[in-house]
RODO-161420 format. One record per residue (C-alpha): residue number from 1; residue in three letters; x, y, z. Coordinates in steps of 0.05 Angstrom, whole numbers, always signed. Layout:
+-----+--------+--------+--------+--------+
! num ! residu !      x !      y !      z !
+-----+--------+--------+--------+--------+
! NUM !    ALA !      X !      Y !      Z !
...
+-----+--------+--------+--------+--------+
//
This chain:
+-----+--------+--------+--------+--------+
! num ! residu !      x !      y !      z !
+-----+--------+--------+--------+--------+
!   1 !    MET !   -920 !   +160 !   -297 !
!   2 !    GLN !   -865 !   +180 !   -330 !
!   3 !    GLN !   -826 !   +232 !   -287 !
!   4 !    GLN !   -822 !   +310 !   -312 !
!   5 !    ALA !   -756 !   +346 !   -305 !
!   6 !    TYR !   -769 !   +403 !   -260 !
!   7 !    THR !   -793 !   +469 !   -283 !
!   8 !    ILE !   -781 !   +546 !   -252 !
!   9 !    ARG !   -854 !   +542 !   -219 !
!  10 !    ASP !   -833 !   +477 !   -182 !
!  11 !    LEU !   -812 !   +474 !   -102 !
!  12 !    TYR !   -760 !   +428 !   -123 !
!  13 !    PHE !   -730 !   +469 !   -175 !
!  14 !    TRP !   -727 !   +526 !   -121 !
!  15 !    ARG !   -692 !   +473 !    -76 !
!  16 !    ILE !   -642 !   +449 !   -123 !
!  17 !    THR !   -627 !   +517 !   -142 !
!  18 !    LEU !   -616 !   +541 !    -76 !
!  19 !    SER !   -575 !   +489 !    -51 !
!  20 !    LEU !   -526 !   +495 !   -108 !
!  21 !    ALA !   -522 !   +566 !   -100 !
!  22 !    LEU !   -505 !   +568 !    -33 !
!  23 !    ALA !   -462 !   +515 !    -42 !
!  24 !    SER !   -429 !   +561 !    -97 !
!  25 !    PHE !   -418 !   +609 !    -58 !
!  26 !    PHE !   -374 !   +575 !     -6 !
!  27 !    ILE !   -338 !   +536 !    -55 !
!  28 !    PHE !   -305 !   +598 !    -86 !
!  29 !    ALA !   -310 !   +637 !    -23 !
!  30 !    GLY !   -261 !   +583 !    +13 !
!  31 !    LEU !   -224 !   +580 !    -47 !
!  32 !    TYR !   -203 !   +652 !    -58 !
!  33 !    ALA !   -211 !   +669 !    +22 !
!  34 !    VAL !   -122 !   +679 !    +23 !
!  35 !    GLN !   -118 !   +720 !    -31 !
!  36 !    PRO !   -115 !   +789 !    +17 !
!  37 !    LEU !    -74 !   +748 !    +69 !
!  38 !    PHE !    -19 !   +737 !    +40 !
!  39 !    PRO !    +24 !   +792 !    +71 !
!  40 !    VAL !     +0 !   +755 !   +133 !
!  41 !    PHE !    +29 !   +700 !   +116 !
!  42 !    VAL !    +98 !   +730 !    +97 !
!  43 !    LYS !    +94 !   +761 !   +167 !
!  44 !    GLU !    +66 !   +696 !   +210 !
!  45 !    PHE !   +113 !   +642 !   +174 !
!  46 !    GLY !   +178 !   +685 !   +153 !
!  47 !    ILE !   +157 !   +666 !    +88 !
!  48 !    ALA !   +182 !   +701 !    +25 !
!  49 !    VAL !   +128 !   +744 !    -16 !
!  50 !    SER !   +124 !   +697 !    -80 !
!  51 !    ALA !   +129 !   +634 !    -26 !
!  52 !    SER !    +53 !   +668 !     +5 !
!  53 !    GLY !    +19 !   +661 !    -64 !
!  54 !    LEU !    +31 !   +582 !    -67 !
!  55 !    ALA !    -28 !   +584 !    -14 !
!  56 !    LEU !    -76 !   +597 !    -68 !
!  57 !    SER !    -35 !   +560 !   -127 !
!  58 !    VAL !    -22 !   +498 !    -97 !
!  59 !    THR !   -100 !   +498 !    -80 !
!  60 !    ILE !   -115 !   +512 !   -155 !
!  61 !    ILE !    -63 !   +456 !   -182 !
!  62 !    GLY !   -111 !   +408 !   -131 !
!  63 !    LEU !   -173 !   +434 !   -161 !
!  64 !    ILE !   -143 !   +419 !   -223 !
!  65 !    ALA !   -128 !   +351 !   -207 !
!  66 !    GLY !   -203 !   +338 !   -173 !
!  67 !    LEU !   -241 !   +367 !   -230 !
!  68 !    ILE !   -211 !   +315 !   -277 !
!  69 !    VAL !   -226 !   +257 !   -229 !
!  70 !    LEU !   -276 !   +283 !   -197 !
!  71 !    GLY !   -308 !   +296 !   -272 !
!  72 !    PHE !   -300 !   +222 !   -295 !
!  73 !    TRP !   -327 !   +197 !   -230 !
!  74 !    SER !   -384 !   +239 !   -222 !
!  75 !    ASP !   -408 !   +207 !   -296 !
!  76 !    ARG !   -407 !   +140 !   -267 !
!  77 !    SER !   -427 !   +157 !   -191 !
!  78 !    GLY !   -481 !   +202 !   -186 !
!  79 !    ARG !   -480 !   +278 !   -176 !
!  80 !    THR !   -502 !   +290 !   -106 !
!  81 !    VAL !   -450 !   +246 !    -64 !
!  82 !    PHE !   -409 !   +290 !    -90 !
!  83 !    ILE !   -429 !   +355 !    -87 !
!  84 !    LYS !   -434 !   +344 !     -9 !
!  85 !    LEU !   -369 !   +309 !     +0 !
!  86 !    SER !   -339 !   +366 !    -37 !
!  87 !    LEU !   -368 !   +411 !    +16 !
!  88 !    ALA !   -347 !   +369 !    +76 !
!  89 !    GLY !   -274 !   +369 !    +47 !
!  90 !    ALA !   -278 !   +435 !    +36 !
!  91 !    SER !   -296 !   +463 !   +106 !
!  92 !    ILE !   -257 !   +407 !   +149 !
!  93 !    PRO !   -189 !   +437 !   +134 !
!  94 !    PHE !   -206 !   +516 !   +162 !
!  95 !    LEU !   -220 !   +474 !   +227 !
!  96 !    ILE !   -146 !   +443 !   +223 !
!  97 !    ILE !   -105 !   +494 !   +187 !
!  98 !    PRO !    -99 !   +536 !   +245 !
!  99 !    LEU !    -81 !   +483 !   +298 !
! 100 !    SER !     -8 !   +484 !   +266 !
! 101 !    ASP !    +43 !   +540 !   +257 !
! 102 !    SER !    +76 !   +508 !   +199 !
! 103 !    PHE !    +68 !   +536 !   +130 !
! 104 !    LEU !    +88 !   +476 !    +97 !
! 105 !    LEU !    +27 !   +440 !   +140 !
! 106 !    LEU !    -15 !   +490 !   +113 !
! 107 !    LEU !     +3 !   +480 !    +32 !
! 108 !    ILE !    -12 !   +407 !    +37 !
! 109 !    LEU !    -73 !   +418 !    +73 !
! 110 !    ARG !    -95 !   +473 !    +25 !
! 111 !    LEU !    -79 !   +417 !    -33 !
! 112 !    VAL !   -123 !   +370 !     -4 !
! 113 !    GLN !   -178 !   +420 !     +1 !
! 114 !    GLY !   -175 !   +444 !    -76 !
! 115 !    PHE !   -176 !   +371 !    -92 !
! 116 !    ALA !   -247 !   +370 !    -56 !
! 117 !    LEU !   -269 !   +432 !    -68 !
! 118 !    ALA !   -265 !   +407 !   -144 !
! 119 !    GLY !   -332 !   +366 !   -126 !
! 120 !    LEU !   -379 !   +414 !   -127 !
! 121 !    PRO !   -362 !   +439 !   -206 !
! 122 !    ALA !   -350 !   +378 !   -233 !
! 123 !    ALA !   -423 !   +359 !   -220 !
! 124 !    ALA !   -462 !   +412 !   -211 !
! 125 !    LEU !   -474 !   +435 !   -281 !
! 126 !    ALA !   -486 !   +360 !   -303 !
! 127 !    TYR !   -538 !   +356 !   -245 !
! 128 !    LEU !   -575 !   +413 !   -266 !
! 129 !    SER !   -575 !   +397 !   -334 !
! 130 !    GLU !   -609 !   +324 !   -327 !
! 131 !    GLU !   -663 !   +343 !   -270 !
! 132 !    ILE !   -695 !   +417 !   -291 !
! 133 !    ASP !   -729 !   +436 !   -355 !
! 134 !    ARG !   -689 !   +456 !   -403 !
! 135 !    ARG !   -729 !   +516 !   -411 !
! 136 !    SER !   -720 !   +533 !   -335 !
! 137 !    VAL !   -646 !   +506 !   -331 !
! 138 !    HIS !   -616 !   +572 !   -348 !
! 139 !    VAL !   -650 !   +611 !   -293 !
! 140 !    ALA !   -609 !   +562 !   -246 !
! 141 !    THR !   -546 !   +563 !   -286 !
! 142 !    ALA !   -546 !   +636 !   -281 !
! 143 !    LEU !   -559 !   +634 !   -207 !
! 144 !    TYR !   -502 !   +583 !   -194 !
! 145 !    ILE !   -452 !   +619 !   -239 !
! 146 !    SER !   -475 !   +684 !   -200 !
! 147 !    SER !   -455 !   +654 !   -138 !
! 148 !    ASN !   -382 !   +635 !   -157 !
! 149 !    ALA !   -370 !   +718 !   -168 !
! 150 !    LEU !   -401 !   +733 !   -106 !
! 151 !    GLY !   -364 !   +668 !    -63 !
! 152 !    GLY !   -293 !   +690 !    -84 !
! 153 !    MET !   -313 !   +769 !    -69 !
! 154 !    ILE !   -347 !   +761 !     -2 !
! 155 !    GLY !   -299 !   +718 !    +13 !
! 156 !    ARG !   -238 !   +760 !     +6 !
! 157 !    VAL !   -269 !   +811 !    +37 !
! 158 !    MET !   -284 !   +770 !   +107 !
! 159 !    THR !   -229 !   +746 !   +119 !
! 160 !    GLY !   -198 !   +810 !   +107 !
! 161 !    TYR !   -236 !   +839 !   +152 !
! 162 !    ILE !   -236 !   +795 !   +210 !
! 163 !    THR !   -163 !   +775 !   +198 !
! 164 !    ASP !   -152 !   +851 !   +208 !
! 165 !    HIS !   -199 !   +857 !   +275 !
! 166 !    PHE !   -179 !   +793 !   +303 !
! 167 !    SER !   -130 !   +747 !   +265 !
! 168 !    TRP !   -133 !   +693 !   +202 !
! 169 !    GLU !   -144 !   +640 !   +247 !
! 170 !    ILE !   -210 !   +663 !   +268 !
! 171 !    ALA !   -222 !   +680 !   +201 !
! 172 !    PHE !   -222 !   +604 !   +180 !
! 173 !    TYR !   -250 !   +582 !   +233 !
! 174 !    VAL !   -312 !   +626 !   +219 !
! 175 !    LEU !   -306 !   +603 !   +139 !
! 176 !    ALA !   -308 !   +526 !   +168 !
! 177 !    MET !   -372 !   +535 !   +212 !
! 178 !    ILE !   -406 !   +573 !   +150 !
! 179 !    GLY !   -392 !   +512 !   +108 !
! 180 !    LEU !   -419 !   +462 !   +160 !
! 181 !    VAL !   -467 !   +504 !   +159 !
! 182 !    ILE !   -485 !   +509 !    +84 !
! 183 !    LEU !   -479 !   +432 !    +82 !
! 184 !    ALA !   -524 !   +415 !   +133 !
! 185 !    ALA !   -577 !   +459 !    +85 !
! 186 !    VAL !   -560 !   +425 !    +26 !
! 187 !    MET !   -561 !   +358 !    +56 !
! 188 !    PHE !   -630 !   +381 !    +80 !
! 189 !    MET !   -647 !   +412 !    +12 !
! 190 !    LEU !   -619 !   +366 !    -53 !
! 191 !    PRO !   -662 !   +323 !    -80 !
! 192 !    LYS !   -634 !   +256 !   -109 !
! 193 !    SER !   -611 !   +244 !   -181 !
! 194 !    ARG !   -685 !   +224 !   -221 !
! 195 !    PHE !   -656 !   +221 !   -290 !
! 196 !    PHE !   -585 !   +202 !   -279 !
! 197 !    GLU !   -550 !   +156 !   -317 !
! 198 !    PRO !   -492 !   +123 !   -303 !
! 199 !    SER !   -435 !   +129 !   -353 !
! 200 !    LYS !   -420 !    +57 !   -387 !
! 201 !    LEU !   -360 !    +77 !   -425 !
! 202 !    PRO !   -284 !    +69 !   -403 !
! 203 !    PHE !   -246 !   +120 !   -382 !
! 204 !    SER !   -204 !   +117 !   -442 !
! 205 !    SER !   -269 !   +149 !   -477 !
! 206 !    ASP !   -260 !   +203 !   -445 !
! 207 !    LEU !   -185 !   +214 !   -454 !
! 208 !    LYS !   -191 !   +210 !   -524 !
! 209 !    GLY !   -242 !   +270 !   -518 !
! 210 !    PHE !   -200 !   +297 !   -486 !
! 211 !    SER !   -135 !   +287 !   -537 !
! 212 !    TYR !   -184 !   +296 !   -599 !
! 213 !    HIS !   -188 !   +373 !   -571 !
! 214 !    LEU !   -116 !   +380 !   -561 !
! 215 !    LYS !   -110 !   +369 !   -628 !
! 216 !    ASN !   -153 !   +436 !   -655 !
! 217 !    PRO !   -110 !   +491 !   -661 !
! 218 !    ALA !   -172 !   +539 !   -657 !
! 219 !    LEU !   -182 !   +510 !   -586 !
! 220 !    LEU !   -114 !   +518 !   -564 !
! 221 !    LEU !   -117 !   +581 !   -578 !
! 222 !    ILE !   -176 !   +598 !   -538 !
! 223 !    PHE !   -149 !   +561 !   -485 !
! 224 !    GLY !    -82 !   +606 !   -488 !
! 225 !    LEU !   -141 !   +668 !   -483 !
! 226 !    GLY !   -159 !   +634 !   -417 !
! 227 !    ILE !    -90 !   +623 !   -395 !
! 228 !    ALA !    -68 !   +697 !   -410 !
! 229 !    LEU !   -133 !   +732 !   -383 !
! 230 !    GLN !   -130 !   +698 !   -314 !
! 231 !    PHE !    -62 !   +703 !   -313 !
! 232 !    SER !    -56 !   +774 !   -315 !
! 233 !    PHE !   -129 !   +786 !   -267 !
! 234 !    THR !   -105 !   +735 !   -216 !
! 235 !    GLY !    -33 !   +773 !   -220 !
! 236 !    ILE !    -62 !   +843 !   -207 !
! 237 !    TRP !   -100 !   +816 !   -146 !
! 238 !    THR !    -35 !   +772 !   -114 !
! 239 !    TYR !     +8 !   +834 !    -97 !
! 240 !    LEU !    -51 !   +891 !    -97 !
! 241 !    PRO !    -47 !   +886 !    -13 !
! 242 !    PHE !    +28 !   +886 !    -18 !
! 243 !    TYR !    +28 !   +947 !    -57 !
! 244 !    LEU !    -32 !   +986 !    -19 !
! 245 !    GLU !     -8 !   +960 !    +45 !
! 246 !    ALA !    +63 !   +989 !    +39 !
! 247 !    PRO !    +73 !  +1072 !    +43 !
! 248 !    PRO !    +54 !  +1120 !     +6 !
! 249 !    PHE !    -19 !  +1091 !    +22 !
! 250 !    SER !     -5 !  +1045 !    +86 !
! 251 !    LEU !    -77 !  +1014 !    +82 !
! 252 !    SER !   -101 !   +968 !   +132 !
! 253 !    LEU !   -119 !   +899 !   +113 !
! 254 !    GLU !   -193 !   +909 !   +132 !
! 255 !    ALA !   -188 !   +965 !    +67 !
! 256 !    VAL !   -148 !   +928 !    +22 !
! 257 !    SER !   -194 !   +882 !    +25 !
! 258 !    TYR !   -254 !   +922 !     +5 !
! 259 !    MET !   -217 !   +929 !    -61 !
! 260 !    PHE !   -250 !   +873 !    -75 !
! 261 !    PHE !   -313 !   +895 !    -81 !
! 262 !    ALA !   -295 !   +902 !   -151 !
! 263 !    TYR !   -313 !   +835 !   -176 !
! 264 !    GLY !   -390 !   +858 !   -162 !
! 265 !    LEU !   -373 !   +892 !   -237 !
! 266 !    GLY !   -361 !   +813 !   -255 !
! 267 !    VAL !   -428 !   +799 !   -233 !
! 268 !    ILE !   -464 !   +856 !   -283 !
! 269 !    GLY !   -407 !   +853 !   -344 !
! 270 !    SER !   -420 !   +780 !   -352 !
! 271 !    PRO !   -491 !   +771 !   -363 !
! 272 !    LEU !   -486 !   +840 !   -401 !
! 273 !    ALA !   -431 !   +817 !   -450 !
! 274 !    GLY !   -475 !   +754 !   -468 !
! 275 !    TRP !   -532 !   +804 !   -486 !
! 276 !    VAL !   -478 !   +847 !   -524 !
! 277 !    ALA !   -445 !   +787 !   -560 !
! 278 !    GLY !   -524 !   +770 !   -580 !
! 279 !    HIS !   -539 !   +829 !   -622 !
! 280 !    PHE !   -461 !   +832 !   -647 !
! 281 !    SER !   -401 !   +786 !   -663 !
! 282 !    LEU !   -379 !   +746 !   -600 !
! 283 !    ARG !   -307 !   +764 !   -619 !
! 284 !    THR !   -309 !   +835 !   -631 !
! 285 !    ILE !   -350 !   +831 !   -561 !
! 286 !    ARG !   -287 !   +794 !   -534 !
! 287 !    LEU !   -232 !   +835 !   -563 !
! 288 !    ILE !   -260 !   +896 !   -534 !
! 289 !    GLY !   -270 !   +866 !   -461 !
! 290 !    VAL !   -186 !   +849 !   -472 !
! 291 !    PHE !   -175 !   +919 !   -486 !
! 292 !    VAL !   -209 !   +947 !   -427 !
! 293 !    MET !   -180 !   +894 !   -368 !
! 294 !    VAL !   -110 !   +927 !   -406 !
! 295 !    SER !   -136 !   +991 !   -398 !
! 296 !    GLY !   -153 !   +977 !   -326 !
! 297 !    LEU !    -90 !   +953 !   -307 !
! 298 !    LEU !    -51 !  +1006 !   -334 !
! 299 !    ILE !    -99 !  +1061 !   -295 !
! 300 !    THR !    -70 !  +1028 !   -235 !
! 301 !    LEU !    -15 !  +1057 !   -257 !
! 302 !    GLY !    -38 !  +1128 !   -231 !
! 303 !    SER !     -3 !  +1150 !   -161 !
! 304 !    ALA !    -75 !  +1171 !   -136 !
! 305 !    LEU !   -113 !  +1121 !    -92 !
! 306 !    TRP !   -179 !  +1134 !   -134 !
! 307 !    MET !   -139 !  +1114 !   -201 !
! 308 !    ILE !   -125 !  +1043 !   -171 !
! 309 !    ILE !   -204 !  +1033 !   -154 !
! 310 !    VAL !   -228 !  +1062 !   -218 !
! 311 !    GLY !   -176 !  +1020 !   -251 !
! 312 !    LEU !   -191 !   +965 !   -217 !
! 313 !    CYS !   -262 !   +969 !   -237 !
! 314 !    VAL !   -249 !   +978 !   -303 !
! 315 !    ALA !   -202 !   +915 !   -312 !
! 316 !    CYS !   -254 !   +872 !   -270 !
! 317 !    LEU !   -308 !   +898 !   -322 !
! 318 !    GLY !   -266 !   +873 !   -382 !
! 319 !    PHE !   -240 !   +819 !   -354 !
! 320 !    PHE !   -305 !   +778 !   -329 !
! 321 !    THR !   -337 !   +799 !   -399 !
! 322 !    ALA !   -272 !   +769 !   -440 !
! 323 !    HIS !   -270 !   +714 !   -399 !
! 324 !    SER !   -347 !   +700 !   -406 !
! 325 !    LEU !   -348 !   +700 !   -474 !
! 326 !    THR !   -279 !   +655 !   -487 !
! 327 !    ALA !   -319 !   +602 !   -443 !
! 328 !    SER !   -373 !   +617 !   -484 !
! 329 !    SER !   -340 !   +606 !   -552 !
! 330 !    VAL !   -309 !   +541 !   -540 !
! 331 !    ALA !   -376 !   +515 !   -555 !
! 332 !    GLU !   -377 !   +546 !   -623 !
! 333 !    GLU !   -312 !   +515 !   -642 !
! 334 !    VAL !   -327 !   +436 !   -628 !
! 335 !    THR !   -383 !   +393 !   -651 !
! 336 !    HIS !   -376 !   +336 !   -603 !
! 337 !    HIS !   -342 !   +309 !   -542 !
! 338 !    LYS !   -370 !   +387 !   -518 !
! 339 !    GLY !   -368 !   +372 !   -440 !
! 340 !    SER !   -292 !   +354 !   -447 !
! 341 !    ALA !   -274 !   +424 !   -479 !
! 342 !    SER !   -304 !   +462 !   -430 !
! 343 !    SER !   -276 !   +429 !   -375 !
! 344 !    LEU !   -207 !   +430 !   -418 !
! 345 !    TYR !   -229 !   +503 !   -418 !
! 346 !    LEU !   -237 !   +509 !   -343 !
! 347 !    VAL !   -172 !   +470 !   -330 !
! 348 !    SER !   -135 !   +523 !   -375 !
! 349 !    TYR !   -170 !   +575 !   -338 !
! 350 !    TYR !   -143 !   +561 !   -267 !
! 351 !    ILE !    -72 !   +550 !   -298 !
! 352 !    GLY !    -73 !   +613 !   -306 !
! 353 !    VAL !    -97 !   +626 !   -229 !
! 354 !    ALA !    -43 !   +587 !   -209 !
! 355 !    LEU !    +23 !   +621 !   -246 !
! 356 !    GLY !    -14 !   +692 !   -234 !
! 357 !    SER !    -10 !   +663 !   -155 !
! 358 !    SER !    +67 !   +634 !   -153 !
! 359 !    VAL !   +106 !   +662 !   -214 !
! 360 !    LEU !   +109 !   +727 !   -204 !
! 361 !    GLY !   +151 !   +742 !   -142 !
! 362 !    PRO !   +218 !   +757 !   -174 !
! 363 !    LEU !   +183 !   +807 !   -223 !
! 364 !    TRP !   +151 !   +847 !   -160 !
! 365 !    SER !   +211 !   +844 !   -119 !
! 366 !    ASN !   +257 !   +869 !   -176 !
! 367 !    TRP !   +207 !   +912 !   -208 !
! 368 !    GLY !   +148 !   +933 !   -167 !
! 369 !    TRP !    +88 !   +948 !   -181 !
! 370 !    LYS !    +95 !   +985 !   -244 !
! 371 !    GLY !   +137 !   +926 !   -271 !
! 372 !    LEU !    +81 !   +883 !   -252 !
! 373 !    ILE !    +24 !   +912 !   -290 !
! 374 !    VAL !    +68 !   +931 !   -361 !
! 375 !    LEU !    +81 !   +854 !   -355 !
! 376 !    LEU !     +7 !   +839 !   -339 !
! 377 !    ALA !    -24 !   +896 !   -387 !
! 378 !    CYS !    +22 !   +861 !   -445 !
! 379 !    VAL !     +3 !   +782 !   -436 !
! 380 !    PRO !    -65 !   +790 !   -460 !
! 381 !    ALA !    -63 !   +848 !   -511 !
! 382 !    VAL !     -1 !   +809 !   -544 !
! 383 !    TYR !    -42 !   +744 !   -548 !
! 384 !    VAL !   -109 !   +770 !   -583 !
! 385 !    VAL !    -62 !   +805 !   -637 !
! 386 !    ILE !    -27 !   +742 !   -646 !
! 387 !    ILE !    -90 !   +711 !   -656 !
! 388 !    ARG !   -116 !   +755 !   -700 !
! 389 !    LEU !    -56 !   +742 !   -729 !
! 390 !    PHE !    -58 !   +668 !   -733 !
! 391 !    ARG !   -131 !   +679 !   -760 !
! 392 !    TYR !   -114 !   +720 !   -808 !
! 393 !    ARG !    -59 !   +673 !   -839 !
! 394 !    ASP !   -104 !   +618 !   -842 !
! 395 !    LYS !   -157 !   +664 !   -886 !
! 396 !    GLN !   -106 !   +674 !   -935 !
! 397 !    GLN !    -87 !   +603 !   -931 !
! 398 !    THR !   -158 !   +585 !   -957 !
! 399 !    ALA !   -164 !   +643 !  -1004 !
! 400 !    SER !   -102 !   +615 !  -1041 !
+-----+--------+--------+--------+--------+
//
């Protein structure tokens, strides 16, 4: 009897969905957990403000490398093994990092951790598409992606709270324990692949897919927008703790970490954007999302704390709207090698994270919050204007 893909009525559907949601929650909690701790690292290790952001950016570099390498391997060696190894590789560094007083060792371990973190995103969506019926897979995918945002939000809030009341080392140990518990749950619940067929194509064929997309001007513009959006969005959250811990706000790390609850609007914004784009033009809604994000950034220039909170919420809503529709537009621009096109967008997205968490130190040191926000607001706004000008030029050339 031929095996059927799991549907939403099957127990194994929910075992898969819960396993990947839990794994996704931890992977993204671990990835972004260090972001509210940058001021703590400055004091603890005696490093510059700009250097503290390396705790995130080196992890992103490892993640980018892992997405490419492990994506190739998962197509040939299976899905579930990389999901499980990802959880193990992401948990263990949280046990080792607190044992050292070297910031360099912390960076090395975060780089290794970033590579390990990539195992889940490199394999999860392909696993879902193979094992779950196409009429039910959108439910599992939505829950998986929502867990990304939820994990990133809770990871930041939890580490900020625990560090303020205990220490950052305790926060890392708690993260490790959570990761190992989730690993045990996934080992028990996640079923073996039934429909995985290893790719027999050489790695060179995958590389051809990448090179093909990198010659597509329309796709390059989309990849660039992914970088611009995430550069600005990461930039504001990287320096927010430094801004709010200083006078006139003088907030505790716990209070600062609560600001990350603004990410909750991203959980709402992504599906809402998809629904609205189904009734109107995707490009129009994406453009609106960019300018909502820019408006939110500019609102944070206000001197009152409530204005900063409102601005962060508005920026989150606009960012997740623009980001989700930018990711969706990748599939519309390509006719084949869609997997490699999506991977390249993901890579560009994380390049934006790496840049936003590492290169803005001199601007912050010289111009402070106002200079930072003006630049971060200008980057995506100017970029979408450039895109519109390119498309207008192409239409004129086609018409002539």
